[in-house]
C-alpha positions as CSV (number, residue, x, y, z in Angstrom):
1,X,0.0,0.0,0.0
2,X,1.4,3.4,-1.0
3,X,2.2,5.7,1.9
4,X,-0.3,8.5,2.3
5,X,1.0,11.8,1.1
6,X,1.7,14.3,3.9
7,X,-0.6,17.4,4.0
8,X,2.4,19.5,5.1
9,X,3.5,20.8,1.8
10,X,5.9,23.8,1.4
11,X,2.9,26.1,0.9
12,X,1.1,24.8,4.0
13,X,4.2,25.2,6.2
14,X,4.8,28.7,4.9
15,X,1.2,29.8,5.6
16,X,1.5,28.4,9.1
17,X,4.8,30.2,9.7
18,X,3.2,33.4,8.4
19,X,0.2,33.0,10.7
20,X,2.6,32.7,13.6
21,X,4.3,36.0,12.8
22,X,1.1,38.0,12.3
23,X,-0.4,36.7,15.5
24,X,2.9,37.3,17.3
25,X,2.9,40.9,16.1
26,X,-0.5,41.6,17.4
27,X,-0.1,39.7,20.8
28,X,3.2,41.4,21.3
29,X,1.5,44.8,21.4
30,X,-1.4,43.8,23.7
31,X,0.4,43.8,27.1
32,X,2.2,47.1,26.2
33,X,-0.4,49.3,24.6
34,X,-2.2,50.3,27.8
35,X,0.9,51.5,29.6
36,X,2.3,53.1,26.5
37,X,-1.0,55.1,26.0
38,X,-0.7,56.3,29.6
39,X,2.9,57.3,29.1
40,X,1.8,59.5,26.1
41,X,-0.7,61.3,28.4
42,X,-3.9,59.2,28.1
43,X,-6.2,58.9,31.1
44,X,-7.0,55.4,32.4
45,X,-10.4,55.5,30.7
46,X,-9.0,56.6,27.3
47,X,-6.2,54.0,27.5
48,X,-9.0,51.4,28.1
49,X,-10.7,52.7,24.9
50,X,-7.5,52.4,23.0
51,X,-7.0,48.8,24.1
52,X,-10.6,47.7,23.5
53,X,-11.3,49.5,20.2
54,X,-9.5,46.9,18.1
55,X,-11.7,44.0,19.3
56,X,-14.9,46.1,19.0
57,X,-14.0,47.3,15.5
58,X,-13.2,43.7,14.5
59,X,-16.8,42.7,15.2
60,X,-18.0,45.1,12.4
61,X,-15.2,44.3,10.0
62,X,-15.4,40.5,10.2
63,X,-18.4,40.1,7.8
64,X,-16.6,42.4,5.2
65,X,-13.5,40.3,5.5
66,X,-15.5,37.1,5.1
67,X,-17.3,38.3,2.0
68,X,-14.1,39.6,0.4
69,X,-12.2,36.3,1.2
70,X,-14.8,34.3,-0.8
71,X,-14.4,36.6,-3.8
72,X,-10.7,37.6,-3.9
73,X,-7.3,36.0,-3.7
74,X,-6.4,35.0,-0.2
75,X,-2.8,36.0,-0.9
76,X,-3.8,39.6,-1.9
77,X,-6.0,40.1,1.2
78,X,-3.4,38.6,3.5
79,X,-0.7,40.9,2.0
80,X,-2.9,43.9,2.6
81,X,-3.6,42.7,6.1
82,X,0.1,42.2,6.9
83,X,0.9,45.7,5.5
84,X,-1.9,47.3,7.6
85,X,-0.6,45.6,10.7
86,X,2.9,46.8,10.0
87,X,1.7,50.4,9.3
88,X,-0.4,50.3,12.5
89,X,2.6,49.2,14.7
90,X,5.0,51.7,13.1
91,X,2.3,54.3,13.8
92,X,2.5,53.4,17.5
93,X,6.2,53.9,17.5
94,X,6.1,57.4,15.9
95,X,2.9,58.6,17.5
96,X,3.5,62.0,19.2
97,X,0.4,61.8,21.5
98,X,-2.1,59.2,22.8
99,X,-4.9,60.2,20.5
100,X,-2.9,59.1,17.5
101,X,-2.8,55.6,19.0
102,X,-6.6,55.3,18.5
103,X,-6.2,55.8,14.7
104,X,-3.3,53.4,14.4
105,X,-5.1,50.9,16.6
106,X,-7.9,50.8,14.1
107,X,-5.5,50.4,11.2
108,X,-3.8,47.5,13.1
109,X,-7.2,46.0,13.8
110,X,-8.3,46.1,10.2
111,X,-5.1,44.2,9.2
112,X,-5.6,41.7,12.0
113,X,-9.1,41.0,10.8
114,X,-8.0,40.4,7.3
115,X,-5.1,38.1,8.3
116,X,-7.1,36.0,10.7
117,X,-10.0,35.4,8.2
118,X,-7.9,35.0,5.1
119,X,-5.0,32.9,6.4
120,X,-7.2,30.3,8.1
121,X,-9.3,30.1,4.9
122,X,-6.1,30.0,2.8
123,X,-4.8,27.1,4.8
124,X,-8.1,25.2,4.4
125,X,-7.8,25.8,0.7
126,X,-4.4,24.2,0.5
127,X,-5.3,20.8,2.2
128,X,-7.7,18.1,1.2
129,X,-11.1,18.6,2.9
130,X,-10.7,15.3,4.7
131,X,-7.7,16.8,6.6
132,X,-9.1,20.2,7.5
133,X,-9.3,19.3,11.2
134,X,-5.7,18.3,11.4
135,X,-4.5,21.4,9.5
136,X,-6.6,23.7,11.7
137,X,-5.2,21.9,14.8
138,X,-1.7,22.9,13.8
139,X,-2.8,26.3,12.6
140,X,-4.4,26.9,16.0
141,X,-1.2,25.7,17.6
142,X,0.8,28.3,15.8
143,X,-1.6,31.0,17.0
144,X,-1.6,29.6,20.5
145,X,2.2,29.6,20.7
146,X,2.3,33.2,19.4
147,X,-0.3,34.1,22.0
148,X,1.8,32.6,24.8
149,X,5.3,33.6,23.7
150,X,4.7,37.2,22.5
151,X,3.3,38.7,25.6
152,X,6.0,37.3,27.9
153,X,8.7,38.4,25.4
154,X,7.1,41.9,25.0
155,X,7.2,42.5,28.8
156,X,10.9,41.4,29.0
157,X,11.9,43.5,26.0
158,X,10.0,46.6,27.2
159,X,11.6,46.4,30.7
160,X,15.0,46.6,29.0
161,X,14.4,49.0,26.1
162,X,11.2,51.0,26.8
163,X,8.0,51.1,24.8
164,X,9.0,52.5,21.4
165,X,12.0,50.2,20.8
166,X,10.1,47.2,22.1
167,X,7.2,47.9,19.6
168,X,9.7,47.7,16.7
169,X,9.9,44.0,17.3
170,X,6.2,43.8,16.6
171,X,6.6,45.7,13.3
172,X,9.5,43.3,12.3
173,X,7.2,40.3,13.0
174,X,4.5,41.8,10.6
175,X,7.2,42.4,8.0
176,X,8.3,38.7,8.3
177,X,4.8,37.6,7.6
178,X,4.6,39.8,4.5
179,X,7.9,38.4,3.2
180,X,7.0,34.7,3.9
181,X,3.8,34.7,2.0
182,X,5.7,35.9,-1.1
183,X,7.1,32.3,-1.4
184,X,3.7,30.5,-1.3
185,X,3.0,29.1,-4.7
186,X,-0.8,28.6,-4.5
187,X,-2.3,32.0,-3.9
188,X,-5.8,30.6,-3.5
189,X,-7.6,32.6,-6.2
190,X,-11.3,31.8,-6.2
191,X,-12.4,29.9,-9.3
192,X,-14.5,32.1,-11.6
193,X,-18.2,31.2,-11.5
194,X,-17.9,28.7,-8.6
195,X,-19.7,30.9,-6.1
196,X,-22.6,31.5,-8.5
197,X,-23.0,27.8,-9.3
198,X,-23.0,26.8,-5.6
199,X,-25.1,29.6,-4.2
200,X,-27.6,31.6,-6.1
201,X,-27.4,34.4,-3.5
202,X,-23.6,34.6,-3.5
203,X,-23.7,38.2,-4.9
204,X,-25.5,39.4,-1.7
205,X,-23.5,40.7,1.2
206,X,-24.0,38.4,4.2
207,X,-23.3,39.2,7.8
208,X,-22.8,35.6,9.0
209,X,-22.8,32.1,7.6
210,X,-26.0,30.8,9.2
211,X,-24.9,27.1,9.5
212,X,-21.9,28.3,11.6
213,X,-24.0,30.3,14.1
214,X,-23.8,27.6,16.8
215,X,-20.1,27.5,16.4
216,X,-19.9,31.3,16.9
217,X,-22.0,31.0,20.1
218,X,-19.8,28.2,21.5
219,X,-16.6,30.0,20.6
220,X,-17.8,33.0,22.6
221,X,-18.7,30.9,25.6
222,X,-15.4,29.0,25.6
223,X,-13.4,32.1,24.9
224,X,-14.9,34.2,27.7
225,X,-13.0,32.6,30.6
226,X,-9.8,32.3,28.6
227,X,-9.6,36.0,27.7
228,X,-10.8,37.1,31.2
229,X,-7.9,35.0,32.6
230,X,-5.5,36.5,30.1
231,X,-6.5,40.0,31.1
232,X,-6.9,39.6,34.9
233,X,-4.9,36.6,36.2
234,X,-2.1,38.8,37.5
235,X,-4.5,41.1,39.3
236,X,-6.5,38.1,40.6
237,X,-3.4,36.6,42.1
238,X,-2.3,39.9,43.6
239,X,-5.7,40.7,45.2
240,X,-6.0,37.2,46.7
241,X,-2.3,37.4,47.9
242,X,-1.4,34.2,46.2
243,X,2.2,33.1,46.1
244,X,2.2,31.8,42.6
245,X,4.3,32.4,39.5
246,X,1.5,33.6,37.2
247,X,4.1,34.6,34.5
248,X,4.5,30.9,33.7
249,X,0.7,30.1,33.4
250,X,0.4,30.7,29.6
251,X,3.8,29.1,28.9
252,X,2.6,25.9,30.6
253,X,-0.6,26.2,28.6
254,X,1.4,26.4,25.4
255,X,3.6,23.5,26.1
256,X,0.7,21.2,27.1
257,X,-1.2,22.3,24.0
258,X,1.8,21.5,21.8
259,X,2.0,18.0,23.3
260,X,-1.8,17.4,23.0
261,X,-2.0,18.6,19.4
262,X,0.9,16.4,18.3
263,X,-0.5,13.4,20.0
264,X,-4.0,13.9,18.7
265,X,-3.3,15.1,15.2
266,X,-4.7,12.0,13.5
267,X,-8.0,12.2,15.5
268,X,-9.1,15.7,14.6
269,X,-10.7,14.5,11.3
270,X,-12.2,11.2,12.5
271,X,-13.7,11.9,15.9
272,X,-17.2,13.5,16.1
273,X,-17.7,16.9,17.6
274,X,-19.6,15.7,20.6
275,X,-16.7,13.8,22.1
276,X,-14.4,16.8,21.8
277,X,-17.2,18.9,23.4
278,X,-17.7,16.7,26.4
279,X,-14.0,16.4,27.1
280,X,-13.5,20.2,26.7
281,X,-16.5,21.2,28.9
282,X,-15.3,18.8,31.6
283,X,-11.8,20.3,31.4
284,X,-13.3,23.8,31.6
285,X,-15.1,22.9,34.8
286,X,-11.9,21.5,36.3
287,X,-9.7,24.5,35.4
288,X,-12.3,27.0,36.7
289,X,-12.5,25.1,40.0
290,X,-8.7,25.0,40.2
291,X,-8.4,28.7,39.6
292,X,-11.2,29.3,42.2
293,X,-9.3,27.4,44.9
294,X,-5.7,28.0,43.7
295,X,-3.2,28.2,46.5
296,X,0.1,27.2,45.0
297,X,2.1,26.7,41.8
298,X,1.0,23.1,41.4
299,X,-2.7,24.0,41.3
300,X,-1.9,26.9,38.9
301,X,0.1,24.5,36.6
302,X,-2.8,22.0,36.6
303,X,-5.3,24.8,35.8
304,X,-3.1,25.8,32.8
305,X,-2.9,22.2,31.6
306,X,-6.7,21.7,31.8
307,X,-7.2,25.1,30.1
308,X,-5.1,23.7,27.2
309,X,-7.6,20.8,27.0
310,X,-10.7,22.9,27.7
311,X,-10.0,25.8,25.5
312,X,-7.0,25.0,23.4
313,X,-8.4,21.8,21.9
314,X,-12.0,23.0,21.3
315,X,-10.7,26.1,19.6
316,X,-9.3,24.1,16.7
317,X,-12.3,21.8,16.6
318,X,-14.7,24.8,16.5
319,X,-12.6,26.4,13.7
320,X,-12.5,23.3,11.5
321,X,-16.1,22.4,12.2
322,X,-17.1,26.0,11.0
323,X,-15.4,25.4,7.7
324,X,-17.0,21.9,7.3
325,X,-20.5,23.2,8.0
326,X,-20.3,25.8,5.2
327,X,-20.2,25.3,1.5
328,X,-16.9,25.7,-0.4
329,X,-18.2,29.0,-1.8
330,X,-18.6,30.5,1.7
331,X,-15.4,29.3,3.5
332,X,-14.3,32.9,4.1
333,X,-17.7,33.8,5.5
334,X,-17.6,30.7,7.7
335,X,-14.2,31.7,9.0
336,X,-15.3,35.3,9.7
337,X,-18.4,34.0,11.6
338,X,-16.1,31.8,13.8
339,X,-13.8,34.8,14.5
340,X,-16.8,37.0,15.2
341,X,-17.6,34.7,18.1
342,X,-14.0,34.9,19.2
343,X,-14.1,38.7,19.0
344,X,-17.1,38.9,21.3
345,X,-15.5,36.6,23.9
346,X,-12.2,38.6,23.6
347,X,-13.8,42.0,24.0
348,X,-16.6,41.3,26.5
349,X,-15.0,38.6,28.7
350,X,-12.5,41.1,30.3
351,X,-15.1,43.9,30.3
352,X,-17.9,42.0,32.0
353,X,-15.6,40.3,34.5
354,X,-14.1,43.7,35.3
355,X,-17.5,45.0,36.1
356,X,-18.3,41.9,38.2
357,X,-15.0,42.4,40.1
358,X,-16.2,45.9,41.1
359,X,-19.5,44.5,42.4
360,X,-18.4,41.2,44.1
361,X,-15.4,40.1,46.2
362,X,-12.4,38.8,44.1
363,X,-13.0,35.3,45.4
364,X,-16.1,35.0,43.2
365,X,-14.1,35.9,40.0
366,X,-13.9,32.3,38.8
367,X,-16.9,30.6,40.5
368,X,-19.3,32.9,38.8
369,X,-17.9,31.9,35.4
370,X,-19.2,28.4,36.1
371,X,-22.5,29.8,34.9
372,X,-21.2,29.6,31.4
373,X,-21.2,25.8,31.4
374,X,-25.0,25.4,31.4
375,X,-25.2,27.9,28.5
376,X,-22.6,25.7,26.6
377,X,-24.8,22.7,27.2
378,X,-27.9,24.5,25.9
379,X,-26.2,25.5,22.7
380,X,-24.8,22.0,22.2
381,X,-28.1,20.2,22.8
382,X,-30.0,22.6,20.5
383,X,-27.5,22.0,17.6
384,X,-25.9,18.7,18.4
385,X,-27.2,16.9,15.3
386,X,-25.7,19.5,13.0
387,X,-22.4,19.7,14.9
388,X,-21.9,15.9,15.0
389,X,-22.8,15.6,11.3
390,X,-20.1,18.0,10.3
391,X,-17.5,15.2,10.1
392,X,-19.5,13.7,7.2
393,X,-18.9,16.9,5.1
394,X,-15.3,16.1,4.4
């Protein structure tokens, strides 16, 4: 029997590498932008607006990016996205006052939206449909590694060089992304007439891909505790006077996720959605309980490991399922719908938990998030037939 050809072609590897650099560029900025805005004279409230405007703007830009991705070359849109990210970051570096950061944050955000939607769709375009799950697993891993490494590196570089010089590293990462995609041979140009043949309404502008709506809802619910942890774990540990090394939390998360995705790579395309869902919701319950009762580094490390199972695994499953539920002619719209759910969790998770922290004692920060689990169950039971049937759409 002939050996099965690997899906990891030169083009696939290059797109994955490029995805790491654009995500690294964005995540490198995130832990610095608040303090940098204040150093340029912004009030705490205005600095918060500067931080949050990118995610809020993303919600409105996602449908535009999704529709464009289904009609234009993924390479061209990714190139534009990479250039916009680079322009935005360079703008941060040269900004004379904090109000300029708001403008460049919007430019950066527009580029980020294009890259997230286009590059995930581009990767799915490059692999056989039967291996979309495996490909999205490693694509998600590249994103997760960037999310874990970039913030830690950014803080260390900033402490040694200051804000402006540190931000140059983010611009270099965006430049690397632009360079790498020049060497991808298959630029994923949509076939003329394909969309019209497969969807009589393809010429209409669509906000979401309706089949992917349950995926967007679940993505929001699973992302909510992840991003509230990313934003507030340091403060949570300080206010509870916990003697734990919170700086290593997301590094442990990334290492565990790497091991999981390598070990499970051959199962992403063969195991039904429901199994992944039950494993992930169970792991989410465990890591929320661990963070609620955390007293030492061992409990923190276990929480990070279970978060890798609870959020890290389901992230890739949700992303690949979104693509499988949508017709080929609407893969870009499916990707943008998935990321819309992510944007909502990313933007409102920290905001809502920040408000709750002002109303309730800090010890309730994680226990109250357990209320998300029944909502996850409701969405799953409402759409479980559709979600479990996605694996048949390879």
